Z-matrix of the N, CA and C atoms (Angstrom, degrees):
N
C 1 1.461
C 2 1.512 1 109.48
N 3 1.308 2 116.14 1 143.19
C 4 1.458 3 118.66 2 175.87
C 5 1.529 4 108.58 3 -70.52
N 6 1.285 5 114.15 4 142.75
C 7 1.481 6 117.77 5 174.84
C 8 1.536 7 112.47 6 78.82
N 9 1.282 8 118.26 7 9.26
C 10 1.468 9 118.53 8 177.59
C 11 1.484 10 111.95 9 -128.44
N 12 1.369 11 115.45 10 134.16
C 13 1.463 12 118.11 11 168.92
C 14 1.578 13 106.06 12 -76.04
N 15 1.265 14 114.22 13 152.12
C 16 1.469 15 116.93 14 -178.69
C 17 1.489 16 112.19 15 -64.98
N 18 1.366 17 114.21 16 -31.38
C 19 1.453 18 117.10 17 -176.42
C 20 1.536 19 113.11 18 -100.84
N 21 1.319 20 117.01 19 16.25
C 22 1.438 21 117.29 20 178.58
C 23 1.489 22 113.70 21 -63.78
N 24 1.350 23 117.69 22 125.71
C 25 1.449 24 117.60 23 -179.12
C 26 1.567 25 107.58 24 -74.65
N 27 1.291 26 112.95 25 134.11
C 28 1.450 27 115.95 26 174.50
C 29 1.538 28 106.69 27 -107.64
N 30 1.352 29 115.13 28 131.74
C 31 1.463 30 116.53 29 -178.53
C 32 1.534 31 113.60 30 -61.14
N 33 1.302 32 118.39 31 134.16
C 34 1.424 33 124.61 32 173.53
C 35 1.501 34 110.87 33 -76.69
N 36 1.275 35 114.37 34 -32.03
C 37 1.466 36 120.85 35 -177.91
C 38 1.471 37 111.20 36 -121.07
N 39 1.297 38 117.78 37 126.45
C 40 1.482 39 121.23 38 175.28
C 41 1.470 40 107.19 39 -132.61
N 42 1.344 41 116.69 40 110.54
C 43 1.445 42 122.94 41 -175.32
C 44 1.505 43 111.92 42 -123.10
N 45 1.267 44 117.85 43 132.36
C 46 1.467 45 122.66 44 176.47
C 47 1.487 46 108.56 45 -99.76
N 48 1.341 47 117.18 46 113.48
C 49 1.459 48 123.44 47 177.81
C 50 1.516 49 107.17 48 -97.76
N 51 1.331 50 120.06 49 91.69
C 52 1.491 51 119.86 50 -171.23
C 53 1.512 52 109.15 51 -71.76
N 54 1.299 53 120.67 52 -33.77
C 55 1.490 54 119.49 53 -176.45
C 56 1.517 55 110.41 54 -69.31
N 57 1.322 56 116.68 55 -45.23
C 58 1.457 57 117.79 56 178.00
C 59 1.482 58 114.32 57 -89.61
N 60 1.326 59 117.34 58 4.00
C 61 1.478 60 126.91 59 177.52
C 62 1.492 61 110.60 60 49.13
N 63 1.316 62 112.89 61 58.87
C 64 1.448 63 119.53 62 -179.91
C 65 1.565 64 109.44 63 -134.45
N 66 1.307 65 114.29 64 139.50
C 67 1.498 66 116.94 65 167.51
C 68 1.468 67 108.96 66 -102.50
N 69 1.341 68 115.52 67 123.10
C 70 1.472 69 119.90 68 -178.88
C 71 1.483 70 107.27 69 -98.23
N 72 1.348 71 113.94 70 130.57
C 73 1.487 72 122.23 71 174.78
C 74 1.541 73 109.36 72 -119.01
N 75 1.294 74 114.95 73 123.08
C 76 1.463 75 119.28 74 -179.06
C 77 1.536 76 111.29 75 -110.38
N 78 1.305 77 114.80 76 122.04
C 79 1.539 78 119.31 77 172.89
C 80 1.492 79 107.36 78 -116.41
N 81 1.262 80 118.63 79 104.37
C 82 1.498 81 121.72 80 179.26
C 83 1.485 82 109.58 81 52.63
N 84 1.327 83 115.82 82 -117.04
C 85 1.487 84 120.55 83 -176.60
C 86 1.527 85 111.11 84 -81.01
N 87 1.277 86 117.55 85 -17.78
C 88 1.493 87 122.26 86 -175.66
C 89 1.511 88 112.58 87 -91.84
N 90 1.304 89 116.60 88 135.88
C 91 1.426 90 119.99 89 175.27
C 92 1.542 91 108.14 90 -128.46
N 93 1.307 92 116.61 91 136.31
C 94 1.472 93 120.81 92 179.44
C 95 1.511 94 108.85 93 -120.86
N 96 1.307 95 117.74 94 144.60
C 97 1.455 96 122.39 95 177.87
C 98 1.569 97 106.07 96 -120.80
N 99 1.332 98 112.97 97 112.58
C 100 1.470 99 117.73 98 -178.00
C 101 1.539 100 106.33 99 -111.29
N 102 1.362 101 116.76 100 124.49
C 103 1.463 102 114.66 101 -178.12
C 104 1.559 103 109.83 102 -82.80
N 105 1.333 104 110.91 103 157.96
C 106 1.487 105 118.86 104 -172.21
C 107 1.506 106 110.49 105 -56.80
N 108 1.322 107 119.16 106 -41.44
C 109 1.471 108 120.67 107 -176.70
C 110 1.558 109 108.72 108 -61.77
N 111 1.292 110 115.44 109 -42.60
C 112 1.545 111 118.34 110 177.02
C 113 1.529 112 111.46 111 -59.18
N 114 1.325 113 115.38 112 -48.74
C 115 1.464 114 120.24 113 178.54
C 116 1.554 115 111.65 114 -57.90
N 117 1.329 116 112.94 115 -44.00
C 118 1.479 117 117.95 116 -176.45
C 119 1.501 118 112.27 117 -67.75
N 120 1.333 119 119.27 118 -41.21
C 121 1.431 120 117.89 119 -175.61
C 122 1.553 121 111.76 120 -77.49
N 123 1.373 122 115.28 121 -16.84
C 124 1.487 123 117.75 122 177.51
C 125 1.530 124 108.29 123 -101.44
N 126 1.314 125 117.99 124 27.07
C 127 1.460 126 117.80 125 177.87
C 128 1.516 127 110.46 126 -58.71
N 129 1.360 128 111.87 127 140.89
C 130 1.479 129 116.51 128 178.83
C 131 1.522 130 112.10 129 -87.90
N 132 1.314 131 118.60 130 11.84
C 133 1.512 132 119.70 131 -175.07
C 134 1.460 133 109.88 132 -66.82
N 135 1.321 134 114.27 133 148.32
C 136 1.500 135 120.13 134 -176.65
C 137 1.513 136 111.97 135 -60.13
N 138 1.394 137 115.68 136 -36.00
C 139 1.400 138 116.80 137 -174.58
C 140 1.561 139 111.65 138 -66.69
N 141 1.300 140 116.86 139 -26.67
C 142 1.472 141 121.67 140 179.90
C 143 1.501 142 109.26 141 -88.33
N 144 1.287 143 117.41 142 -41.23
C 145 1.455 144 123.72 143 -173.76
C 146 1.500 145 113.51 144 -78.40
N 147 1.348 146 113.92 145 -25.96
C 148 1.406 147 115.07 146 -172.00
C 149 1.501 148 112.09 147 79.60
N 150 1.307 149 119.48 148 177.46
C 151 1.434 150 116.60 149 -176.68
C 152 1.527 151 110.60 150 -112.95
N 153 1.336 152 115.36 151 8.18
C 154 1.461 153 121.92 152 175.10
C 155 1.523 154 107.40 153 -153.69
N 156 1.332 155 113.71 154 153.15
C 157 1.463 156 117.20 155 175.96
C 158 1.504 157 112.91 156 -50.56
N 159 1.344 158 116.22 157 137.05
C 160 1.507 159 116.85 158 175.57
C 161 1.529 160 108.79 159 96.76
N 162 1.388 161 116.70 160 -11.31
C 163 1.485 162 116.23 161 -177.27
C 164 1.508 163 109.29 162 -98.87
N 165 1.283 164 116.66 163 7.06
C 166 1.471 165 118.35 164 -179.51
C 167 1.482 166 112.99 165 -56.04
N 168 1.346 167 116.69 166 139.66
C 169 1.482 168 119.40 167 174.33
C 170 1.547 169 103.97 168 -103.99
N 171 1.359 170 114.07 169 125.05
C 172 1.442 171 116.95 170 178.92
C 173 1.521 172 109.18 171 -70.32
N 174 1.374 173 111.35 172 125.56
C 175 1.481 174 118.84 173 -179.79
C 176 1.525 175 108.61 174 -85.10
N 177 1.302 176 117.37 175 113.67
C 178 1.473 177 120.44 176 -179.01
C 179 1.526 178 111.09 177 -124.92
N 180 1.329 179 114.20 178 171.86
C 181 1.410 180 118.93 179 177.59
C 182 1.536 181 112.29 180 71.57
N 183 1.346 182 117.61 181 27.37
C 184 1.448 183 118.98 182 -172.68
C 185 1.468 184 114.54 183 -112.19
N 186 1.396 185 114.20 184 16.72
C 187 1.489 186 116.31 185 -175.57
C 188 1.535 187 114.51 186 -59.25
N 189 1.368 188 114.03 187 -31.63
C 190 1.468 189 119.64 188 -173.71
C 191 1.544 190 112.94 189 -103.07
N 192 1.343 191 118.59 190 13.29
C 193 1.406 192 120.48 191 -177.26
C 194 1.496 193 110.26 192 -69.19
N 195 1.324 194 114.69 193 146.62
C 196 1.488 195 118.04 194 177.01
C 197 1.559 196 107.47 195 -116.97
N 198 1.327 197 112.71 196 150.92
C 199 1.467 198 120.42 197 179.19
C 200 1.594 199 103.03 198 -97.77
N 201 1.308 200 115.99 199 117.55
C 202 1.433 201 120.25 200 -172.69
C 203 1.552 202 108.70 201 -91.20
N 204 1.293 203 117.54 202 -36.20
C 205 1.506 204 119.03 203 -170.23
C 206 1.536 205 110.25 204 -156.40
N 207 1.314 206 110.56 205 155.58
C 208 1.446 207 120.71 206 177.15
C 209 1.511 208 104.23 207 -125.85
N 210 1.321 209 115.79 208 124.09
C 211 1.484 210 118.93 209 178.90
C 212 1.455 211 109.11 210 -123.04
N 213 1.335 212 119.17 211 122.17
C 214 1.497 213 120.28 212 175.93
C 215 1.541 214 111.89 213 -63.93
N 216 1.270 215 114.69 214 139.03
C 217 1.467 216 120.58 215 175.53
C 218 1.512 217 107.23 216 -117.45
N 219 1.334 218 115.09 217 107.20
C 220 1.466 219 118.26 218 -173.97
C 221 1.532 220 110.15 219 56.08
N 222 1.343 221 114.85 220 -139.31
C 223 1.464 222 118.12 221 176.04
C 224 1.498 223 111.99 222 -113.25
N 225 1.348 224 116.45 223 12.35
C 226 1.478 225 118.29 224 -169.45
C 227 1.529 226 115.71 225 -123.13
N 228 1.341 227 116.50 226 -3.14
C 229 1.461 228 115.30 227 -175.37
C 230 1.567 229 108.60 228 -157.09
N 231 1.383 230 112.78 229 165.24
C 232 1.442 231 119.67 230 171.57
C 233 1.558 232 106.64 231 -120.69
N 234 1.286 233 114.13 232 138.99
C 235 1.439 234 119.28 233 170.92
C 236 1.560 235 108.48 234 -97.54
N 237 1.301 236 114.71 235 122.27
C 238 1.489 237 118.81 236 -176.65
C 239 1.507 238 107.02 237 -101.71
N 240 1.318 239 116.96 238 131.65
C 241 1.477 240 121.65 239 -178.73
C 242 1.566 241 104.70 240 -111.10
N 243 1.301 242 112.00 241 120.28
C 244 1.498 243 120.72 242 -175.10
C 245 1.524 244 109.86 243 -103.13
N 246 1.370 245 114.32 244 157.90
C 247 1.428 246 119.66 245 -176.54
C 248 1.520 247 113.15 246 -70.80
N 249 1.312 248 117.11 247 -15.27
C 250 1.500 249 115.99 248 177.35
C 251 1.537 250 112.99 249 -89.68
N 252 1.377 251 112.86 250 12.97
C 253 1.442 252 115.37 251 170.99
C 254 1.552 253 108.57 252 94.98
N 255 1.342 254 118.98 253 -2.36
C 256 1.392 255 119.88 254 -175.97
C 257 1.528 256 109.36 255 -85.33
N 258 1.377 257 115.90 256 124.63
C 259 1.511 258 115.28 257 -176.65
C 260 1.559 259 105.73 258 -146.77
N 261 1.301 260 119.62 259 16.65
C 262 1.459 261 118.77 260 -174.13
C 263 1.556 262 112.88 261 -96.88
N 264 1.333 263 115.49 262 4.48
C 265 1.449 264 117.71 263 178.77
C 266 1.567 265 112.43 264 -89.77
N 267 1.288 266 115.58 265 125.48
C 268 1.463 267 118.02 266 177.41
C 269 1.531 268 104.82 267 -105.06
N 270 1.307 269 113.22 268 117.44
C 271 1.474 270 121.34 269 -177.28
C 272 1.504 271 110.79 270 -96.04
N 273 1.362 272 116.38 271 96.33
C 274 1.430 273 118.12 272 179.21
C 275 1.557 274 112.15 273 -66.71
N 276 1.266 275 116.07 274 165.05
C 277 1.492 276 121.02 275 179.43
C 278 1.510 277 105.84 276 -59.85
N 279 1.343 278 116.36 277 -42.07
C 280 1.506 279 119.66 278 -178.48
C 281 1.561 280 108.89 279 -57.72
N 282 1.285 281 115.54 280 -48.23
C 283 1.473 282 119.72 281 -175.63
C 284 1.520 283 108.14 282 -65.02
N 285 1.313 284 118.17 283 -46.62
C 286 1.472 285 116.62 284 -175.37
C 287 1.534 286 111.28 285 -65.30
N 288 1.311 287 117.82 286 -34.79
C 289 1.415 288 119.66 287 178.70
C 290 1.556 289 110.02 288 -68.05
N 291 1.304 290 115.17 289 -43.14
C 292 1.450 291 120.43 290 173.19
C 293 1.502 292 113.80 291 -55.48
N 294 1.319 293 114.47 292 -49.21
C 295 1.469 294 118.18 293 179.43
C 296 1.528 295 113.06 294 -62.04
N 297 1.377 296 113.05 295 -33.81
C 298 1.483 297 116.53 296 175.48
C 299 1.480 298 113.39 297 -68.59
N 300 1.330 299 115.45 298 -45.56
C 301 1.495 300 120.04 299 -173.94
C 302 1.517 301 111.58 300 -70.70
N 303 1.320 302 116.15 301 -34.42
C 304 1.484 303 118.83 302 -173.81
C 305 1.503 304 113.56 303 -110.43
N 306 1.347 305 113.88 304 26.42
C 307 1.445 306 118.43 305 -174.99
C 308 1.540 307 114.80 306 -53.41
N 309 1.324 308 117.72 307 -43.96
C 310 1.445 309 118.05 308 -173.14
C 311 1.495 310 113.65 309 -69.42
N 312 1.341 311 117.05 310 -41.55
C 313 1.472 312 116.48 311 -177.54
C 314 1.577 313 109.31 312 -76.13
N 315 1.305 314 117.28 313 -34.51
C 316 1.468 315 119.01 314 179.31
C 317 1.534 316 111.25 315 -66.00
N 318 1.330 317 114.78 316 -41.14
C 319 1.456 318 118.87 317 179.15
C 320 1.496 319 113.01 318 -66.14
N 321 1.382 320 114.77 319 -40.90
C 322 1.470 321 120.41 320 179.66
C 323 1.546 322 107.66 321 -62.35
N 324 1.294 323 117.94 322 -42.51
C 325 1.442 324 121.25 323 177.58
C 326 1.511 325 112.87 324 -61.26
N 327 1.369 326 116.10 325 -44.40
C 328 1.440 327 120.65 326 178.95
C 329 1.573 328 110.12 327 -60.16
N 330 1.320 329 117.03 328 -44.98
C 331 1.459 330 118.15 329 -179.06
C 332 1.522 331 111.16 330 -64.00
N 333 1.363 332 116.70 331 -32.22
C 334 1.464 333 122.50 332 -179.21
C 335 1.567 334 107.93 333 -69.43
N 336 1.335 335 117.63 334 -37.75
C 337 1.453 336 122.24 335 -179.62
C 338 1.534 337 109.24 336 -69.74
N 339 1.314 338 115.40 337 -42.37
C 340 1.448 339 119.99 338 -178.94
C 341 1.554 340 109.99 339 -59.98
N 342 1.374 341 113.99 340 -44.38
C 343 1.449 342 118.86 341 179.85
C 344 1.534 343 110.33 342 -66.96
N 345 1.339 344 116.13 343 -43.24
C 346 1.437 345 118.50 344 -178.57
C 347 1.528 346 113.18 345 -62.10
N 348 1.314 347 117.01 346 -26.60
C 349 1.460 348 119.40 347 -178.85
C 350 1.487 349 110.02 348 -96.45
N 351 1.358 350 118.06 349 -0.56
C 352 1.454 351 120.87 350 -179.52
C 353 1.535 352 109.61 351 66.50
N 354 1.298 353 118.00 352 26.86
C 355 1.436 354 120.12 353 -178.12
C 356 1.509 355 110.54 354 -91.50
N 357 1.332 356 116.99 355 177.61
C 358 1.462 357 122.81 356 -177.07
C 359 1.498 358 111.41 357 -127.99
N 360 1.328 359 116.36 358 143.77
C 361 1.520 360 120.51 359 176.20
C 362 1.513 361 107.63 360 -83.29
N 363 1.296 362 120.09 361 -9.24
C 364 1.461 363 120.41 362 179.60
C 365 1.526 364 111.21 363 -95.86
N 366 1.329 365 115.04 364 135.87
C 367 1.441 366 119.67 365 -176.68
C 368 1.491 367 112.44 366 -63.16
N 369 1.329 368 117.77 367 -50.01
C 370 1.461 369 117.46 368 -175.72
C 371 1.512 370 111.12 369 -81.21
N 372 1.295 371 112.61 370 146.10
C 373 1.479 372 116.12 371 -179.48
C 374 1.515 373 111.62 372 -109.86
N 375 1.375 374 112.01 373 30.17
C 376 1.488 375 114.53 374 176.68
C 377 1.518 376 109.70 375 -66.96
N 378 1.388 377 111.53 376 142.99
C 379 1.486 378 113.37 377 -179.24
C 380 1.544 379 112.78 378 -58.31
N 381 1.309 380 112.99 379 136.92
C 382 1.475 381 117.70 380 179.12
C 383 1.548 382 106.88 381 -91.80
N 384 1.311 383 112.99 382 154.34
C 385 1.505 384 115.95 383 173.98
C 386 1.525 385 107.22 384 -68.54
N 387 1.257 386 115.50 385 143.50
C 388 1.473 387 117.70 386 -169.74
C 389 1.474 388 114.55 387 -71.80
N 390 1.346 389 113.29 388 73.77
C 391 1.428 390 119.29 389 170.01
C 392 1.583 391 118.58 390 69.31
N 393 1.330 392 115.39 391 -7.54
C 394 1.434 393 117.23 392 -173.33
C 395 1.471 394 111.69 393 -91.02
N 396 1.321 395 121.46 394 -7.03
C 397 1.456 396 123.96 395 -173.75
C 398 1.515 397 113.01 396 -66.90
N 399 1.350 398 116.14 397 -30.84
C 400 1.475 399 121.13 398 -172.18
C 401 1.517 400 109.62 399 -92.92
N 402 1.295 401 119.35 400 -27.06
C 403 1.451 402 118.84 401 -173.36
C 404 1.526 403 110.99 402 -100.67
N 405 1.329 404 117.57 403 138.33
C 406 1.451 405 119.04 404 -179.50
C 407 1.573 406 109.47 405 -113.85
N 408 1.263 407 114.16 406 84.59
C 409 1.474 408 119.04 407 176.99
C 410 1.489 409 108.53 408 -94.69
N 411 1.330 410 115.87 409 132.21
C 412 1.538 411 118.00 410 177.46
C 413 1.481 412 107.48 411 -116.97
């Protein structure tokens, strides 16, 4: 099949947990939980990735994005439809397995980039209360 390595693991379990906003992928004994924000910011779509290295557009403000639908594309990919209207990313089995296996380092790198660009994972840019809303000092 085009676009598939022979030994690409295909998840036997694909579960959408809408309340906890997690996509669960099960490979035999291993199970991975990838949250929607993670999947969204690592979209393989051309508009986000650019057409050459270094042209990537950092996807930000996606903390509250929902995954509305999963659509199989042939036998090699899933199309993920997100609540922000983004649906052009085709997530191949290779990519999904890679995102699952390398979640921690990829996510850490993403957070580093967001910070480096002074960007925000929250969509709205409404002014936050200056840090006092969570702490109750009397």
